[in-house]
C-alpha positions in Angstrom: -17.9 -1.2 21.4 -16.7 -2.9 18.3 -16.7 0.3 16.2 -13.7 1.9 18.0 -11.8 -1.3 17.8 -12.5 -1.4 14.1 -11.1 2.1 13.8 -8.0 1.2 15.6 -7.3 -1.9 13.5 -8.0 -0.1 10.3 -5.8 2.8 11.3 -2.9 0.4 12.0 -3.3 -1.5 8.8 -3.3 1.8 6.9 -0.4 3.3 8.8 1.9 0.3 8.5 2.6 0.7 4.8 2.7 4.5 4.7 6.2 4.6 3.3 5.4 3.1 -0.1 6.0 5.3 -3.2 4.9 5.7 -6.8 8.3 5.2 -8.3 7.3 2.2 -10.4 4.2 3.7 -11.8 6.2 6.9 -12.6 8.3 4.9 -15.0 5.4 2.8 -16.3 3.8 6.0 -17.4 6.7 6.6 -19.7 6.3 3.3 -21.5 4.3 4.3 -24.6 6.1 7.5 -25.3 9.6 6.3 -24.6 9.3 2.9 -26.3 8.0 4.6 -29.4 11.0 6.9 -29.4 13.4 4.1 -28.8 11.9 1.7 -31.4 14.2 2.8 -34.1 17.3 2.3 -31.9 18.9 -1.2 -32.4 20.8 -0.9 -29.2 17.7 -0.6 -27.0 17.3 -4.4 -26.9 17.3 -4.6 -23.1 16.3 -2.4 -20.2 16.6 -2.2 -16.4 14.8 0.0 -14.0 15.8 0.7 -10.4 17.7 2.9 -8.0 21.3 3.9 -8.2 23.2 2.0 -5.5 26.8 3.2 -6.2 28.7 5.2 -8.8 32.3 4.6 -9.4 33.9 6.3 -12.4 31.8 5.3 -15.5 30.2 2.3 -13.7 26.9 2.5 -12.0 25.6 -0.3 -9.7 21.9 -0.4 -10.2 19.6 -2.0 -7.7 16.6 -3.1 -9.8 13.1 -3.5 -8.7 13.5 -7.3 -8.9 16.5 -9.6 -9.2 20.2 -9.1 -8.5 22.2 -5.9 -8.9 23.2 -4.9 -12.4 26.5 -3.1 -13.4 25.7 -0.3 -15.9 28.6 0.9 -18.0 28.3 4.5 -19.2 30.1 5.2 -22.5 30.9 8.6 -24.1 28.1 8.0 -26.5 25.5 7.2 -23.8 22.6 9.6 -23.9 21.7 10.8 -20.4 18.4 12.5 -19.8 16.5 13.8 -16.7 12.7 14.0 -16.5 10.3 15.1 -13.8 8.1 12.5 -12.0 4.8 12.1 -14.0 6.2 13.0 -17.4 4.7 10.7 -20.1 7.3 11.3 -22.8 10.8 12.7 -23.4 9.7 16.0 -25.0 10.5 17.9 -21.7 13.6 15.8 -20.8 16.8 17.7 -19.9 20.2 16.4 -21.1 22.6 15.8 -18.2 26.1 14.5 -17.5 27.2 11.4 -15.6 28.3 13.6 -12.7 24.8 14.9 -12.3 23.6 11.5 -11.2 23.4 10.7 -7.5 23.0 7.6 -5.3 19.3 7.1 -4.8 18.2 8.5 -8.2 15.8 6.3 -10.1 17.0 5.4 -13.6 15.7 3.5 -16.6 18.6 2.1 -18.6 18.4 0.7 -22.2 21.3 -0.9 -23.9 23.1 -4.2 -24.5 22.8 -6.8 -21.7 25.6 -9.2 -21.1 25.2 -13.0 -21.5 25.1 -13.5 -17.7 22.5 -10.7 -17.3 24.7 -9.0 -14.7 25.9 -6.0 -16.7 24.5 -3.6 -19.2 26.3 -1.3 -21.6 24.0 1.7 -21.6 22.8 3.4 -24.8 20.4 5.6 -23.0 19.7 6.5 -19.3 16.6 8.3 -18.2 16.8 9.6 -14.6 14.5 11.0 -12.0 16.1 12.7 -9.1 15.5 11.1 -5.7 14.6 14.5 -4.2 12.0 15.0 -7.0 10.5 11.7 -6.2 10.2 12.5 -2.5 8.5 15.8 -3.3 6.1 14.0 -5.7 5.4 11.4 -3.0 4.5 14.1 -0.5 2.1 15.7 -3.1 0.5 12.3 -3.7 0.1 11.7 0.0 -1.8 15.0 0.4 -3.9 14.3 -2.7 -4.9 10.8 -1.5 -5.8 12.2 1.9 -8.0 14.8 0.4 -9.5 12.9 -2.5 -9.1 9.3 -1.7 -11.7 6.7 -0.4 -11.4 3.0 0.4 -13.7 0.2 1.3 -15.2 -3.1 0.2 -16.4 -3.6 -3.3 -20.2 -4.5 -3.2 -20.9 -4.5 -6.9 -19.0 -4.2 -10.2 -20.8 -3.2 -13.4 -18.3 -3.7 -16.3 -20.8 -2.4 -18.8 -21.6 0.8 -16.9 -17.9 1.0 -15.8 -18.7 1.5 -12.2 -17.7 -0.1 -8.9 -19.9 0.4 -5.8 -17.9 0.3 -2.6 -19.1 0.4 1.0 -17.5 3.3 2.9 -18.6 3.6 6.5 -21.8 1.8 5.8 -22.5 4.4 3.0 -22.3 3.3 -0.6 -20.1 5.3 -3.1 -20.4 4.7 -6.8 -16.9 4.9 -8.4 -17.0 5.8 -12.0 -14.2 4.4 -14.2 -13.2 6.8 -17.0 -11.2 6.2 -20.1 -8.1 7.8 -18.4 -8.5 6.0 -15.1 -5.4 4.1 -14.0 -6.4 0.7 -12.7 -4.0 -1.5 -10.8 -4.3 -4.7 -8.8 -2.2 -6.6 -6.3 -0.9 -10.0 -7.3 -1.9 -12.9 -4.9 1.4 -12.8 -3.0 2.1 -9.1 -3.1 3.1 -7.2 0.0 4.0 -3.8 -1.5 2.1 -1.1 -3.4 5.0 -1.1 -5.9 4.0 -4.7 -6.9 0.5 -3.6 -8.0 0.1 -4.4 -11.7 -1.9 -2.8 -14.5 -5.3 -4.3 -14.4 -8.9 -4.0 -15.7 -12.3 -3.4 -14.2 -13.2 -7.0 -14.9 -10.7 -8.2 -12.4 -12.4 -6.4 -9.5 -14.9 -8.6 -7.7 -17.4 -8.1 -4.8 -15.6 -8.5 -1.5 -12.3 -7.1 -2.9 -10.7 -4.2 -1.1 -10.7 -1.1 -3.2 -9.0 2.3 -3.0 -9.9 5.1 -5.4 -8.8 8.7 -5.9 -10.7 11.4 -7.8 -13.3 14.1 -7.6 -16.4 13.5 -5.4 -19.9 14.6 -6.2 -21.5 17.3 -4.0 -23.4 14.7 -1.9 -20.3 12.4 -1.6 -22.2 9.5 -3.2 -20.1 9.3 -6.4 -16.5 9.6 -7.4 -14.9 10.1 -10.8 -11.8 8.0 -10.4 -8.4 9.1 -11.7 -6.8 6.0 -10.1 -8.1 2.8 -8.5 -6.2 0.0 -6.8 -7.8 -3.3 -5.8 -6.8 -6.5 -4.1 -8.0 -9.5 -2.1 -6.4 -9.7 1.4 -6.9 -11.6 4.6 -7.4 -10.0 8.0 -6.5 -12.2 11.0 -6.9 -11.8 14.8 -5.5 -14.7 16.7 -2.8 -16.3 18.9 0.5 -17.7 17.8 0.8 -21.5 18.1 4.4 -21.7 17.0 7.3 -19.8 15.4 9.5 -21.4 12.8 12.5 -19.2 12.5 14.2 -21.4 9.9 11.3 -21.2 7.6 10.3 -17.7 8.6 6.7 -18.7 9.3 4.1 -18.3 12.0 1.5 -20.8 12.9 -1.6 -18.8 14.1 -4.9 -19.9 15.6 -7.4 -17.7 13.8 -10.2 -16.5 16.1 -12.6 -16.0 13.2 -12.3 -19.3 11.4 -11.1 -21.3 14.4 -8.5 -22.8 12.1 -4.7 -22.9 12.2 -3.0 -20.7 9.5 0.6 -20.7 8.4 1.7 -17.2 7.5 5.1 -16.3 5.9 7.3 -13.5 7.1 9.5 -11.7 4.5 11.9 -8.8 4.6 9.0 -6.6 3.4 6.7 -7.7 6.2 6.2 -4.9 8.7 6.0 -6.1 12.4 5.3 -3.8 15.3 4.6 -4.3 19.0 2.6 -2.3 21.4 4.0 -1.7 24.9 1.6 -2.9 27.7 1.1 0.7 28.8 0.1 1.8 25.3 -2.1 -1.2 24.8 -3.9 -0.4 28.0 -4.3 3.2 27.1 -5.7 2.4 23.7 -8.1 -0.2 25.2 -9.3 2.4 27.7 -9.9 5.0 25.0 -11.8 2.4 22.9 -14.1 1.7 25.9 -14.5 5.4 26.5 -15.3 6.1 22.8 -17.9 3.3 22.8 -19.5 4.5 26.0 -19.7 8.0 24.5 -21.8 6.7 21.7 -19.6 7.7 18.8 -21.3 7.8 15.4 -21.3 4.4 13.7 -21.1 2.4 16.9 -24.0 0.2 15.8 -23.1 -0.1 12.1 -23.5 -3.6 10.7 -20.7 -6.0 9.7 -18.2 -4.3 11.9 -18.1 -1.1 9.8 -18.5 2.3 11.1 -20.7 5.0 9.7 -20.9 8.7 9.7 -23.8 11.1 9.3 -25.1 11.5 5.7 -23.5 14.4 3.9 -20.4 14.3 6.2 -17.1 15.2 4.5 -15.5 12.5 2.4 -13.0 10.3 4.1 -12.2 6.7 4.2 -13.8 3.5 5.3 -10.8 3.2 7.5 -10.5 6.7 8.8 -9.6 6.3 12.4 -7.3 9.3 12.7 -8.0 12.0 15.2 -8.9 15.6 14.7 -12.4 15.4 13.2 -15.7 16.2 15.0 -17.0 13.3 17.1 -13.9 12.8 19.2 -12.4 9.7 17.5 -9.2 8.7 19.3 -6.1 9.7 17.4 -4.8 6.2 16.9 -2.9 7.3 13.8 -0.6 9.5 15.9 -0.2 6.9 18.6 0.7 4.1 16.2 3.3 6.2 14.4 5.4 5.7 17.5 5.0 2.0 17.8 8.5 0.3 17.5 9.3 -2.2 14.9 10.2 -5.8 15.9 11.5 -8.9 14.3 10.3 -12.5 14.0 12.6 -13.4 17.0 10.4 -11.1 19.2 7.3 -13.2 18.6 6.5 -16.2 20.8 3.9 -18.9 21.3 0.8 -17.6 22.9 1.2 -14.0 21.8 -2.0 -12.3 20.6 -1.7 -10.6 17.2 -3.7 -8.8 14.6 -2.4 -8.9 11.0 -3.2 -8.4 7.4 -1.7 -10.8 4.8 -1.9 -11.7 1.2 -4.4 -14.4 0.2 -1.5 -16.4 -1.2 -1.4 -18.4 -4.4 -1.0 -21.7 -2.5 -3.2 -20.8 0.4 -0.4 -19.7 2.6 -0.4 -15.9 2.9 2.5 -13.6 3.4 2.3 -11.0 6.2 2.0 -7.4 5.1 1.6 -5.9 8.5 1.4 -7.4 12.0 0.8 -5.9 15.4 1.5 -7.8 18.7 0.8 -6.9 22.3 -2.9 -6.5 21.5 -4.4 -8.6 24.3 -6.0 -5.7 26.2 -7.4 -4.3 22.9 -9.1 -7.6 22.0 -10.4 -7.9 25.5 -12.0 -4.4 25.2 -14.9 -6.0 23.3 -15.6 -9.4 25.1 -19.1 -9.7 23.6 -18.0 -9.1 20.0 -17.7 -11.8 17.4 -14.4 -12.4 15.8 -15.7 -11.3 12.5 -16.8 -7.9 13.9 -13.3 -7.2 15.3 -11.8 -7.3 11.8 -12.4 -4.6 9.2 -11.4 -4.2 5.6 -7.7 -3.3 5.3 -6.6 -0.1 3.6 -4.5 -1.0 0.6 -0.8 -0.2 0.8 -0.1 2.9 -1.1 1.2 6.3 -0.1 -0.7 7.1 3.1 -0.3 9.9 5.6 -3.4 8.8 7.5 -6.2 6.3 7.2 -8.1 8.6 4.9 -6.0 7.8 1.9 -3.8 5.1 0.5 
């Protein structure tokens, strides 16, 4: 009975961060080419990257990826260029005018920063249209769904440049190539955009890993184009107290039997099941277990699929595939968002959080109203209820990031 619950939890964790985008990596990919071209320019001393918040005359209010807003002054001599998402240099850039920029466009500004760091006189602006980013995002979603896998790292061989991950109780050897993009979440990260360039040596057994690339014919190997890793904490428990002033929850963890203090931020995603939906999901979980769905007896709370089955994800709980798995993905897409004020002492929750640099994690995703679901497997240990969480990256379903 634990296998369907695992599918449900994994599906939720994967769904909750589906809106993330690749906008930061898009500009990071420009670094080598653009910086080389700008090296000779004495005005390119400072830079800012973010989204256009407002445009008024020759002044642009830029909302950067971190820190306060920056006022960008566009001069007659300012060079304005537009590139397509994914371009690695400016050879295909198109000259544009100030009036071609729109609110929501992503821009990379280089120029002279003011002493208070609040304004920037632009020497060059490189822009990516918001609509182009959205189209690229949709393409990435589809590609991750078709060619992405995720699971727990079981072994890392730096010399052989491989990571072996457990995907539905089947091992997949991920090959790291010279061109593979490797990123990793910082300890307190809650967004895919925070993932930083990393190395194979930073991946350790037990980490959660997501990779995208071409699979071998038997599905046992993958040549990775991109790999993202991180260490996260999955929790199922009850709320002991809510501290609205500190934006924290005190939770009794059913697995460790300890009390955890978890922070809530503006980026934390909180959702609540209605009693009716929770009961329906619990009934479907029981029905799926009674039907003997593939993987129901897999060890360590992970599900399995027949050898040679099409590639998917360790967390693939979405419907529509042979075997009759409940379509939790579609159900959870309609779960309403809530705030910290909607959580109370005694509520049962499942959540995924960062490990936290100081031992206090930050909630990435939290689902309340789960009492019937946890009761659907009364004989299961707490450890078997929780499954590896799908890393937050573009994700249309649980089969990709």
